[in-house]
C-alpha angles and dihedrals in degrees: 000000000000112000130219090252090060092055089046093052093050090047092052092049091051091048093048093049091050090049091051092050090051092047095047091044103181091171140346094263089059091048089054094049089048092053088050092051090050091049092048089051090055092047091051089052092052094048090046093053090043090052094052094038094067093191104097142340096250094123093052092047093049090046091054090050092049091050091056090046092049091051090053096048091047091057089050093046092049091049089052092048090051092052092047091052093048090055102036104025091227138081097199107118093207094059096049105086106153135066101219148322 
């Protein structure tokens, strides 16, 4: 049987990999993937604690809400990234230093 510690270790690894991707920020897509990995680590934490709590399914319901919210924010972020690329011809967050023309 998989223990709570195993879930927490996997969750921490996901969160740390996502944090590393955000800090290294090669381009905007990698930053977005890093945010999603961090969110998935947090969701795994909520579901794991909900599984071993055995009182209610609050963690699972909140995780479902977080997944839906993450899908919506990813769609908006990709639209923003496409518009930034169309205007500046790059998706490197470090090289974009002005708001508009």
